[in-house]
DSSP file (Angstrom, degrees, kcal/mol; ACC not computed):
  #  RESIDUE AA STRUCTURE BP1 BP2  ACC     N-H-->O    O-->H-N    N-H-->O    O-->H-N    TCO  KAPPA ALPHA  PHI   PSI    X-CA   Y-CA   Z-CA
    1    1 A M              0   0    0      0, 0.0     4,-0.1     0, 0.0    27,-0.1   0.000 360.0 360.0 360.0 131.9   34.6   55.5  -48.0
    2    2 A I        +     0   0    0     25,-0.1    43,-0.2     2,-0.1     2,-0.1   0.898 360.0  79.5 -68.0 -40.8   33.0   58.9  -48.8
    3    3 A F  S    S-     0   0    0     24,-0.2     2,-0.5    21,-0.1    24,-0.1  -0.403  89.9-106.9 -74.4 144.1   32.9   60.1  -45.2
    4    4 A S    >>  -     0   0    0      1,-0.2     4,-2.4    -2,-0.1     3,-0.6  -0.593  15.8-155.3 -76.4 120.6   35.9   61.4  -43.3
    5    5 A L  H 3> S+     0   0    0     -2,-0.5     4,-3.4     1,-0.3     5,-0.2   0.847  95.9  59.0 -58.0 -34.6   37.3   59.0  -40.8
    6    6 A D  H 3> S+     0   0    0      2,-0.2     4,-1.6     1,-0.2    -1,-0.3   0.851 105.6  47.1 -68.1 -33.0   38.8   62.0  -39.0
    7    7 A L  H <> S+     0   0    0     -3,-0.6     4,-2.6     2,-0.2    -1,-0.2   0.901 112.0  51.5 -68.9 -41.0   35.3   63.6  -38.5
    8    8 A I  H  X S+     0   0    0     -4,-2.4     4,-2.2     1,-0.2    -2,-0.2   0.969 108.8  50.9 -60.9 -51.0   33.9   60.2  -37.3
    9    9 A R  H  <>S+     0   0    0     -4,-3.4     5,-3.2     1,-0.2    -1,-0.2   0.906 111.3  48.2 -55.0 -39.3   36.8   60.0  -34.8
   10   10 A K  H ><5S+     0   0    0     -4,-1.6     3,-1.6     3,-0.2    -1,-0.2   0.912 105.9  55.9 -65.9 -40.0   36.0   63.4  -33.5
   11   11 A Q  H 3<5S+     0   0    0     -4,-2.6    -1,-0.2     1,-0.3    -2,-0.2   0.854 113.2  41.8 -52.6 -41.7   32.4   62.7  -33.3
   12   12 A L  T 3<5S-     0   0    0     -4,-2.2    -1,-0.3    -5,-0.2    -2,-0.2   0.246 118.6-113.1 -94.6  11.1   33.4   59.7  -31.0
   13   13 A R  T < 5S-     0   0    0     -3,-1.6    -3,-0.2    -5,-0.2    -2,-0.1   0.935  73.7 -47.4  51.7  55.7   36.1   61.8  -29.1
   14   14 A D  S   <S-     0   0    0     -5,-3.2    -1,-0.1    -8,-0.1     3,-0.1   0.935  71.1-160.3  65.7  57.0   39.0   59.9  -30.4
   15   15 A P        -     0   0    0      0, 0.0     5,-0.1     0, 0.0    -2,-0.1  -0.126  42.4 -69.3 -65.2 167.5   38.4   56.2  -30.0
   16   16 A P    >   -     0   0    0      0, 0.0     3,-1.7     0, 0.0     4,-0.1  -0.274  41.9-122.3 -55.4 145.0   41.4   53.8  -30.0
   17   17 A E  G >  S+     0   0    0      1,-0.3     3,-1.8     2,-0.2     4,-0.3   0.715 106.3  75.8 -62.4 -23.2   43.0   53.5  -33.4
   18   18 A E  G >  S+     0   0    0      1,-0.3     3,-0.6     2,-0.1     4,-0.4   0.826  91.5  59.4 -55.0 -28.9   42.4   49.7  -33.3
   19   19 A E  G <> S+     0   0    0     -3,-1.7     4,-2.2     1,-0.2    -1,-0.3   0.479  73.9  96.7 -87.3   2.0   38.9   50.6  -34.1
   20   20 A D  H <> S+     0   0    0     -3,-1.8     4,-2.5     2,-0.2    -1,-0.2   0.832  80.9  53.0 -58.2 -36.9   39.5   52.4  -37.3
   21   21 A T  H <> S+     0   0    0     -3,-0.6     4,-2.2    -4,-0.3    -1,-0.2   0.927 113.0  45.6 -63.8 -44.2   38.7   49.4  -39.5
   22   22 A Y  H  > S+     0   0    0     -4,-0.4     4,-1.9     2,-0.2    -2,-0.2   0.921 110.8  52.2 -65.9 -41.4   35.4   49.0  -37.7
   23   23 A L  H  X S+     0   0    0     -4,-2.2     4,-2.6     2,-0.2    -2,-0.2   0.920 107.6  53.9 -53.5 -50.6   34.7   52.7  -37.9
   24   24 A Q  H  X S+     0   0    0     -4,-2.5     4,-2.6     1,-0.2    -1,-0.2   0.913 108.5  48.4 -49.7 -52.0   35.4   52.5  -41.7
   25   25 A S  H  X S+     0   0    0     -4,-2.2     4,-1.8     1,-0.2    -1,-0.2   0.851 111.3  49.0 -61.4 -37.2   32.8   49.7  -42.0
   26   26 A L  H  X S+     0   0    0     -4,-1.9     4,-2.0     2,-0.2    -2,-0.2   0.828 108.3  55.6 -71.2 -34.9   30.3   51.7  -40.0
   27   27 A G  H  X S+     0   0    0     -4,-2.6     4,-2.2     2,-0.2    -2,-0.2   0.879 108.6  47.8 -65.8 -40.9   31.1   54.7  -42.4
   28   28 A L  H  X S+     0   0    0     -4,-2.6     4,-2.0     2,-0.2    -2,-0.2   0.887 110.0  51.7 -55.3 -45.1   30.3   52.5  -45.3
   29   29 A A  H  X S+     0   0    0     -4,-1.8     4,-3.0     2,-0.2    -2,-0.2   0.842 107.4  52.1 -64.1 -35.6   27.1   51.4  -43.7
   30   30 A A  H  X S+     0   0    0     -4,-2.0     4,-2.9     2,-0.2    -2,-0.2   0.924 106.8  55.8 -66.8 -42.0   26.1   55.1  -43.1
   31   31 A E  H  X S+     0   0    0     -4,-2.2     4,-2.0     2,-0.2    11,-0.2   0.918 110.3  43.3 -53.5 -46.0   26.7   55.7  -46.8
   32   32 A Q  H  X S+     0   0    0     -4,-2.0     4,-2.7     2,-0.2     5,-0.2   0.918 111.5  54.7 -64.7 -45.0   24.3   53.0  -47.8
   33   33 A A  H  X S+     0   0    0     -4,-3.0     4,-2.6     1,-0.2     5,-0.3   0.897 108.3  49.6 -60.0 -36.0   21.8   54.2  -45.1
   34   34 A F  H  X S+     0   0    0     -4,-2.9     4,-2.9     2,-0.2     6,-0.5   0.969 112.1  47.7 -65.5 -45.8   22.0   57.7  -46.6
   35   35 A N  H  X S+     0   0    0     -4,-2.0     4,-1.0     1,-0.2     5,-0.3   0.886 117.8  42.6 -64.7 -34.3   21.3   56.3  -50.2
   36   36 A N  H  < S+     0   0    0     -4,-2.7    -1,-0.2     2,-0.2    -2,-0.2   0.893 115.9  47.1 -73.2 -39.0   18.4   54.2  -48.8
   37   37 A Y  H  < S+     0   0    0     -4,-2.6    -2,-0.2    -5,-0.2    -3,-0.2   0.866 124.9  29.3 -74.3 -41.3   16.9   56.8  -46.6
   38   38 A T  H  < S-     0   0    0     -4,-2.9    62,-3.7    -5,-0.3    -1,-0.2   0.543  96.4-125.2-104.0  -1.5   17.0   59.6  -49.2
   39   39 A G  S  < S+     0   0    0     -4,-1.0     2,-0.2    -5,-0.3    -3,-0.1   0.712  72.1 123.1  68.3  17.9   16.6   57.7  -52.5
   40   40 A R        -     0   0    0     -6,-0.5     2,-0.5    -5,-0.3    -1,-0.2  -0.542  64.1-128.4-101.2 166.8   19.9   59.4  -53.7
   41   41 A T  E     -a   56   0A   0     14,-1.2    16,-2.1    -2,-0.2     2,-0.3  -0.993  30.8-140.4-115.8 120.2   23.1   58.1  -54.9
   42   42 A L  E     -a   57   0A   0     -2,-0.5     2,-0.3   -11,-0.2    16,-0.2  -0.629  21.3-179.0 -89.9 137.2   26.0   59.7  -52.9
   43   43 A Y  E     -a   58   0A   0     14,-2.5    16,-2.6    -2,-0.3     6,-0.0  -0.885  35.6 -87.2-125.4 155.0   29.2   60.8  -54.4
   44   44 A S    >   -     0   0    0     -2,-0.3     3,-1.3    14,-0.2    -1,-0.1  -0.139  44.1-106.3 -58.0 164.3   32.4   62.3  -53.1
   45   45 A A  T 3  S+     0   0    0      1,-0.2    -1,-0.1    13,-0.2    13,-0.1   0.844 119.6  46.9 -59.8 -40.5   32.6   66.1  -52.9
   46   46 A D  T 3  S+     0   0    0      2,-0.1    -1,-0.2    12,-0.0     2,-0.1   0.410  84.5 124.3 -88.0   4.5   34.9   66.4  -55.8
   47   47 A A    <   -     0   0    0     -3,-1.3     2,-0.8     1,-0.1    -4,-0.1  -0.341  63.6-123.9 -67.7 142.0   33.0   64.0  -58.2
   48   48 A D        +     0   0    0      1,-0.1     3,-0.3    -2,-0.1    -1,-0.1  -0.798  30.4 178.7 -83.9 112.1   31.9   65.2  -61.7
   49   49 A L    >   +     0   0    0     -2,-0.8     3,-0.9     1,-0.2    -1,-0.1   0.179  49.3 106.3-100.0  14.2   28.2   64.6  -61.7
   50   50 A T  T 3  S+     0   0    0      1,-0.2    -1,-0.2     0, 0.0    -2,-0.0   0.843  93.1  32.4 -66.3 -28.2   27.5   66.0  -65.1
   51   51 A E  T 3  S+     0   0    0     -3,-0.3    -1,-0.2     2,-0.0    -2,-0.1   0.327  99.2 113.9-104.1   6.5   27.0   62.4  -66.4
   52   52 A A  S <  S-     0   0    0     -3,-0.9    -3,-0.1     1,-0.2     4,-0.0  -0.228  77.5 -83.1 -83.7 164.4   25.5   61.0  -63.3
   53   53 A E    >   -     0   0    0      1,-0.1     3,-1.7     2,-0.1    -1,-0.2  -0.231  49.3-103.3 -61.0 160.3   21.9   59.6  -62.6
   54   54 A E  T 3  S+     0   0    0      1,-0.3    -1,-0.1    -3,-0.1    -2,-0.1   0.669 119.4  52.2 -59.4 -23.4   19.3   62.3  -61.8
   55   55 A N  T 3  S+     0   0    0      2,-0.0   -14,-1.2    45,-0.0    -1,-0.3   0.297  81.2 125.9-101.2  11.2   19.2   61.6  -58.2
   56   56 A A  E <   -a   41   0A   0     -3,-1.7     2,-0.3   -16,-0.2   -14,-0.2  -0.335  35.2-177.7 -66.4 150.9   23.1   61.8  -57.7
   57   57 A I  E     -a   42   0A   0    -16,-2.1   -14,-2.5     3,-0.0     2,-0.3  -0.981  23.9-127.7-152.1 140.5   24.3   64.2  -55.0
   58   58 A A  E     -a   43   0A   0     -2,-0.3   -14,-0.2   -16,-0.2   -13,-0.2  -0.643  41.7 -95.7 -87.8 146.7   27.7   65.2  -53.8
   59   59 A V        -     0   0    0    -16,-2.6     2,-0.2    -2,-0.3    -1,-0.1  -0.264  44.2-169.4 -56.5 140.7   28.5   64.9  -50.1
   60   60 A T     >  -     0   0    0      1,-0.1     4,-2.4    -3,-0.1     5,-0.2  -0.764  36.8 -98.7-124.3 172.9   28.0   68.1  -48.1
   61   61 A E  H  > S+     0   0    0     -2,-0.2     4,-2.8     1,-0.2     5,-0.3   0.966 124.8  46.7 -51.5 -55.6   29.0   69.1  -44.5
   62   62 A E  H  > S+     0   0    0      1,-0.2     4,-2.1     2,-0.2    -1,-0.2   0.854 111.1  52.0 -71.2 -28.5   25.6   68.4  -43.2
   63   63 A I  H  > S+     0   0    0      2,-0.2     4,-1.9     1,-0.2    -1,-0.2   0.954 113.1  45.9 -53.8 -53.7   25.4   65.0  -45.1
   64   64 A E  H  X S+     0   0    0     -4,-2.4     4,-1.4     1,-0.2    -2,-0.2   0.791 111.9  50.9 -69.7 -28.5   28.6   64.0  -43.5
   65   65 A L  H  X S+     0   0    0     -4,-2.8     4,-2.1     2,-0.2    -1,-0.2   0.862 106.6  52.6 -74.9 -37.2   27.7   65.2  -40.1
   66   66 A G  H  X S+     0   0    0     -4,-2.1     4,-2.0    -5,-0.3    -2,-0.2   0.856 111.4  48.5 -61.2 -34.2   24.5   63.4  -40.1
   67   67 A A  H  X S+     0   0    0     -4,-1.9     4,-2.2     2,-0.2    -2,-0.2   0.840 108.0  53.2 -68.8 -33.0   26.6   60.3  -41.0
   68   68 A A  H  X S+     0   0    0     -4,-1.4     4,-2.5     2,-0.2    -2,-0.2   0.891 109.5  50.1 -70.9 -41.6   29.1   61.0  -38.2
   69   69 A V  H  X S+     0   0    0     -4,-2.1     4,-2.1     1,-0.2    -2,-0.2   0.951 113.4  46.7 -55.6 -54.4   26.1   61.1  -35.8
   70   70 A L  H  X S+     0   0    0     -4,-2.0     4,-2.3     1,-0.2    -2,-0.2   0.844 109.9  50.9 -65.6 -35.1   24.8   57.8  -37.2
   71   71 A V  H  X S+     0   0    0     -4,-2.2     4,-3.4     2,-0.2    -1,-0.2   0.950 111.0  49.6 -67.5 -48.3   28.1   56.1  -37.0
   72   72 A A  H  X S+     0   0    0     -4,-2.5     4,-1.8     1,-0.2    -2,-0.2   0.840 110.2  50.1 -63.7 -30.0   28.6   57.2  -33.4
   73   73 A W  H  X S+     0   0    0     -4,-2.1     4,-1.3     2,-0.2    -1,-0.2   0.862 113.3  45.2 -73.1 -39.2   25.2   56.0  -32.5
   74   74 A L  H  < S+     0   0    0     -4,-2.3    -2,-0.2     2,-0.2     6,-0.2   0.898 113.6  51.0 -64.8 -39.9   25.9   52.5  -34.2
   75   75 A Y  H >< S+     0   0    0     -4,-3.4     3,-0.7     1,-0.2    -2,-0.2   0.918 113.7  43.9 -67.5 -41.2   29.3   52.4  -32.5
   76   76 A E  H 3< S+     0   0    0     -4,-1.8    -1,-0.2     1,-0.3    -2,-0.2   0.690 117.9  44.8 -69.9 -24.8   27.7   53.1  -29.1
   77   77 A N  T ><  +     0   0    0     -4,-1.3     3,-1.4     1,-0.1    -1,-0.3  -0.460  69.6 144.8-118.9  52.1   24.8   50.7  -29.6
   78   78 A R  T <   +     0   0    0     -3,-0.7    -1,-0.1     1,-0.3    -2,-0.1   0.839  67.5  61.1 -60.7 -33.8   26.8   47.7  -31.0
   79   79 A D  T 3  S-     0   0    0     -3,-0.2    -1,-0.3     1,-0.1    -2,-0.1   0.723 104.0-132.3 -72.2 -11.7   24.6   45.2  -29.4
   80   80 A G    <   +     0   0    0     -3,-1.4     2,-0.9    -6,-0.2     3,-0.4   0.620  63.5 133.4  72.6  12.6   21.6   46.6  -31.3
   81   81 A D        +     0   0    0      1,-0.2    -1,-0.1     2,-0.0    -2,-0.1  -0.535  30.1 110.5 -87.0  58.7   19.4   46.7  -28.3
   82   82 A V  S    S-     0   0    0     -2,-0.9    -1,-0.2     2,-0.2     3,-0.1   0.496  73.5-121.7-113.7 -13.9   18.1   50.3  -28.9
   83   83 A G        +     0   0    0     -3,-0.4     3,-0.2     1,-0.2    -2,-0.0   0.477  68.6  33.9  74.0 134.8   14.5   49.7  -29.8
   84   84 A G  S    S-     0   0    0      1,-0.2    -2,-0.2     0, 0.0    -1,-0.2  -0.096  76.3-108.4  79.1 176.3   12.9   50.8  -33.0
   85   85 A D  S    S+     0   0    0     -3,-0.1     2,-0.2     2,-0.1    -1,-0.2   0.073  72.2 117.0-133.9  24.9   14.4   50.9  -36.5
   86   86 A R        -     0   0    0     -3,-0.2     3,-0.1     1,-0.1     0, 0.0  -0.534  65.8-106.8 -95.2 158.6   14.7   54.7  -37.0
   87   87 A L        -     0   0    0     -2,-0.2    -1,-0.1     1,-0.1    -2,-0.1  -0.453  51.7 -82.4 -72.8 157.0   17.7   56.8  -37.6
   88   88 A P     >  -     0   0    0      0, 0.0     4,-2.4     0, 0.0     5,-0.2  -0.237  43.8-113.3 -57.7 147.6   18.9   59.0  -34.8
   89   89 A V  H  > S+     0   0    0      1,-0.2     4,-2.2     2,-0.2     5,-0.2   0.871 113.8  51.1 -56.9 -44.2   17.0   62.3  -34.8
   90   90 A P  H  > S+     0   0    0      0, 0.0     4,-2.4     0, 0.0    -1,-0.2   0.962 109.8  51.6 -56.9 -51.4   20.0   64.6  -35.7
   91   91 A T  H  > S+     0   0    0      1,-0.2     4,-2.0     2,-0.2    -2,-0.2   0.906 111.0  46.2 -53.3 -48.2   20.7   62.4  -38.7
   92   92 A R  H  X S+     0   0    0     -4,-2.4     4,-2.2     1,-0.2    -1,-0.2   0.879 111.6  51.9 -66.0 -37.7   17.2   62.5  -40.0
   93   93 A L  H  < S+     0   0    0     -4,-2.2    -1,-0.2    -5,-0.2    -2,-0.2   0.874 114.2  43.6 -65.1 -36.5   17.1   66.3  -39.5
   94   94 A L  H  < S+     0   0    0     -4,-2.4    -2,-0.2    -5,-0.2    -1,-0.2   0.819 121.2  39.7 -75.0 -30.5   20.4   66.7  -41.5
   95   95 A W  H >< S+     0   0    0     -4,-2.0     3,-1.2    -5,-0.2    -2,-0.2   0.612  92.4  83.0-101.3 -14.3   19.4   64.3  -44.2
   96   96 A N  G >< S+     0   0    0     -4,-2.2     3,-2.0     1,-0.2    -1,-0.1   0.888  85.3  58.2 -58.6 -41.5   15.7   65.1  -44.7
   97   97 A P  G 3  S+     0   0    0      0, 0.0    -1,-0.2     0, 0.0    -2,-0.1   0.646 103.8  55.6 -63.1 -11.2   16.3   68.1  -47.0
   98   98 A H  G <  S+     0   0    0     -3,-1.2    -2,-0.2     2,-0.1     2,-0.1   0.304  77.0 125.0-103.9   3.0   18.2   65.8  -49.4
   99   99 A R    <   -     0   0    0     -3,-2.0     2,-0.8    -4,-0.1   -60,-0.2  -0.423  58.4-131.6 -72.8 143.8   15.5   63.2  -49.9
  100  100 A W        -     0   0    0    -62,-3.7     2,-0.8    -2,-0.1    -1,-0.1  -0.824  20.0-170.5-100.1 115.6   14.6   62.5  -53.4
  101  101 A L        -     0   0    0     -2,-0.8     2,-1.2     2,-0.0   -62,-0.0  -0.892   3.3-171.7-106.7  99.8   10.8   62.5  -54.0
  102  102 A N              0   0    0     -2,-0.8    -2,-0.1     1,-0.2   -63,-0.0  -0.740 360.0 360.0-100.7  91.0   10.3   61.2  -57.4
  103  103 A V              0   0    0     -2,-1.2    -1,-0.2     0, 0.0    -2,-0.0   0.410 360.0 360.0-110.4 360.0    6.6   61.8  -58.0
């Protein structure tokens, strides 16, 4: 998982450790959501992107914070009954500058 479990746990104000596997799954889902939403391919901060595809991007603090917000939102709304199919507003605000517009 690219996103820090520690940051996710802090965003959720330290949930029980028994939830870590579930939180990691949500972190992977957030990574995929970032890729889908932005049209980018996300890599770890220390990845060498010299040979990567043109839309590659290394994780930044704002990308990771947007993911932590999304994971917390998914965690708090497990039943899926939240209405709409949009990302949380803070996540969109943090991820919008990274959208890949291939025109």
